[in-house]
PAMI-368066 format. One record per residue (C-alpha): x, y, z. Coordinates in steps of 0.25 Angstrom, whole numbers, padded with zeros to 4 digits, always signed. Example, Ala and Ser with C-alpha at 12.3 -4.5 7.8 and 13.67 -1.06 7.14 Angstrom:
+0049-0018+0031;+0055-0004+0029;
***
This chain:
+0000+0000+0000;+0006+0013-0004;+0007+0025+0006;-0003+0033-0002;-0014+0022-0001;-0012+0020+0014;-0013+0035+0016;-0026+0036+0008;-0032+0024+0016;-0028+0031+0029;-0034+0044+0025;-0047+0037+0021;-0049+0030+0034;-0044+0041+0042;-0055+0047+0051;-0059+0061+0046;-0066+0072+0055;-0079+0070+0048;-0093+0065+0052;-0100+0053+0045;-0106+0062+0035;-0093+0069+0031;-0095+0082+0038;-0083+0087+0046;-0082+0086+0061;-0078+0098+0069;-0072+0096+0082;-0074+0108+0091;-0061+0114+0096;-0061+0114+0111;-0062+0127+0117;-0054+0129+0130;-0060+0139+0140;-0050+0146+0149;-0051+0157+0160;-0046+0170+0156;-0033+0174+0164;-0038+0188+0166;-0052+0184+0171;-0056+0188+0185;-0064+0175+0186;-0062+0160+0181;-0074+0161+0171;-0070+0155+0158;-0071+0165+0146;-0083+0158+0139;-0098+0159+0138;-0104+0153+0150;-0116+0145+0145;-0129+0146+0152;-0145+0146+0151;-0155+0157+0153;-0163+0154+0166;-0175+0160+0159;-0176+0153+0145;-0165+0142+0146;-0158+0146+0134;-0142+0146+0133;-0134+0158+0137;-0119+0161+0136;-0115+0169+0148;-0103+0179+0146;-0096+0189+0155;-0098+0203+0150;-0090+0216+0149;-0100+0226+0152;-0103+0232+0166;-0112+0220+0170;-0104+0209+0177;-0114+0198+0174;-0112+0189+0162;-0121+0191+0150;-0129+0179+0144;-0128+0179+0129;-0135+0171+0119;-0126+0159+0115;-0126+0162+0100;-0121+0174+0092;-0132+0182+0084;-0131+0191+0072;-0128+0205+0078;-0138+0211+0068;-0149+0203+0075;-0145+0208+0089;-0148+0222+0094;-0136+0230+0097;-0138+0231+0112;-0139+0216+0113;-0126+0212+0106;-0115+0206+0113;-0102+0199+0109;-0093+0190+0117;-0078+0191+0117;-0069+0181+0124;-0081+0176+0132;-0085+0191+0137;-0098+0197+0132;-0098+0211+0127;-0111+0219+0126;-0108+0224+0112;-0106+0220+0098;-0093+0216+0092;-0096+0220+0078;-0097+0206+0073;-0110+0201+0066;-0113+0192+0078;-0116+0195+0093;-0122+0189+0105;-0135+0193+0112;-0139+0192+0127;-0148+0181+0130;-0157+0190+0138;-0161+0197+0124;-0166+0183+0119;-0171+0176+0132;-0185+0171+0129;-0189+0172+0144;-0187+0187+0143;-0194+0198+0136;-0190+0200+0122;-0182+0213+0119;-0189+0224+0112;-0180+0223+0100;-0177+0209+0095;-0173+0206+0081;-0180+0194+0073;-0167+0185+0075;-0167+0188+0090;-0182+0185+0091;-0180+0172+0084;-0169+0168+0093;-0177+0172+0105;-0189+0163+0100;-0179+0152+0099;-0174+0153+0113;-0189+0154+0118;-0191+0140+0111;-0179+0134+0118;-0184+0140+0131;-0198+0133+0129;-0191+0120+0126;-0183+0121+0139;-0196+0124+0146;-0204+0112+0140;-0193+0103+0143;-0192+0107+0157;-0178+0112+0156;-0181+0126+0159;-0191+0130+0170;-0196+0144+0170;-0193+0153+0182;-0205+0154+0192;-0209+0167+0198;-0199+0170+0209;-0205+0170+0223;-0208+0183+0231;-0195+0190+0236;-0200+0188+0250;-0200+0173+0249;-0186+0172+0244;-0179+0184+0251;-0179+0178+0265;-0174+0164+0261;-0165+0164+0249;-0160+0177+0242;-0160+0175+0227;-0147+0185+0226;-0140+0184+0239;-0129+0193+0244;-0116+0187+0248;-0104+0194+0255;-0090+0188+0252;-0076+0193+0251;-0082+0206+0257;-0091+0209+0245;-0106+0207+0244;-0111+0200+0232;-0125+0196+0227;-0127+0183+0221;-0136+0180+0209;-0142+0167+0216;-0144+0162+0230;-0132+0158+0238;-0134+0143+0237;-0137+0144+0222;-0124+0151+0218;-0117+0141+0208;-0102+0139+0206;-0097+0145+0193;-0085+0136+0191;-0083+0126+0180;-0084+0111+0182;-0075+0101+0175;-0087+0098+0165;-0086+0113+0162;-0099+0116+0168;-0103+0126+0179;-0102+0120+0193;-0115+0118+0199;-0111+0118+0213;-0116+0130+0222;-0106+0139+0228;-0112+0137+0242;-0108+0123+0247;-0111+0116+0259;-0096+0111+0261;-0091+0126+0260;-0094+0137+0271;-0106+0145+0269;-0109+0160+0270;-0119+0166+0280;-0131+0174+0278;-0130+0187+0286;-0137+0201+0286;-0127+0211+0282;-0128+0226+0279;-0133+0230+0265;-0122+0239+0264;-0107+0238+0267;-0102+0244+0280;-0099+0259+0278;-0107+0260+0265;-0121+0266+0262;-0131+0261+0252;-0130+0267+0238;-0144+0272+0239;-0153+0276+0251;-0164+0267+0245;-0156+0254+0246;-0159+0245+0258;-0150+0247+0270;-0149+0236+0280;-0145+0221+0281;-0145+0210+0270;-0143+0196+0269;-0129+0192+0265;-0122+0179+0262;-0109+0182+0270;-0097+0174+0265;-0086+0183+0271;-0084+0173+0283;-0079+0162+0273;-0065+0160+0269;-0060+0169+0258;-0059+0156+0249;-0074+0153+0251;-0078+0168+0248;-0070+0167+0235;-0077+0154+0232;-0090+0161+0233;-0085+0173+0226;-0080+0165+0214;-0093+0156+0215;-0087+0143+0216;-0091+0130+0223;-0081+0124+0233;-0076+0114+0222;-0073+0126+0213;-0067+0135+0224;-0053+0132+0220;-0055+0126+0207;-0048+0132+0194;-0061+0129+0186;-0066+0141+0178;-0079+0148+0181;-0091+0145+0171;-0099+0157+0176;-0097+0171+0182;-0099+0172+0197;-0113+0177+0201;-0109+0187+0212;-0112+0201+0210;-0107+0212+0220;-0119+0216+0229;-0123+0231+0226;-0134+0236+0235;-0139+0245+0224;-0141+0234+0214;-0145+0222+0223;-0153+0228+0234;-0165+0220+0230;-0157+0207+0234;-0155+0212+0248;-0161+0202+0259;-0163+0208+0273;-0165+0194+0279;-0156+0182+0280;-0161+0171+0270;-0168+0159+0276;-0165+0150+0288;-0151+0147+0295;-0149+0135+0286;-0151+0144+0273;-0141+0154+0279;-0130+0144+0280;-0132+0138+0266;-0133+0151+0259;-0147+0150+0254;
***
């Protein structure tokens, strides 16, 4: 057998990157995510996937560059810039969302402008109207399948105010913060080995707990920013008596397993500096619940 014949036979029998019908197969290139060395947090520079709690549709959460410290939820697909009003155009660069158009024919749009669970904006182009209708159909499928449950009417404030603050105020590292959810519902933001967000709460039975105390609404030596704001005492989940490592764990919003881990964060921390002018409606003048509830942070 000649070398040419042997080479032809090997080439014919060699496996080629094609499917049974002859179409080429494309192997996606693995994309490694890393933490930016100049980042103040351990959050990876990529979109954090999530779902809208009102309609169940997918949202990509991105940190933003404007004055608002909270992340912005954008529709996962790009849209033609001509179909999106100028005030709703966003673009993403290096994982950061910018509230402006970058001059390309494509842009991103906030999910709030398309959410079928909210009132439709006044000015919607035909393309956005069709997309909003498509999202509404997906929401209806989720409701029919039992995957999404509509939010019930919240109880009266008097019923929840004395037992479980919806947005409690905590004091740690000599700073007061307000949380976006009850103390026992604050979830760890670290990434697991399966590259999912950790489902464990920050409050753990094996770790020391904070205590509910009644503290002055204003810091010592300071006056309220307005005479109309309440002056007195409010319920505060005090963590200042804990070791500094525990306070840092709460500030970084990590469970005990991820307190010293080098894993990246999959979400931004939900702490917000407490401002008497902005958050006075969340002040509770009484301690929540019973003695057991106070020790377990609910």
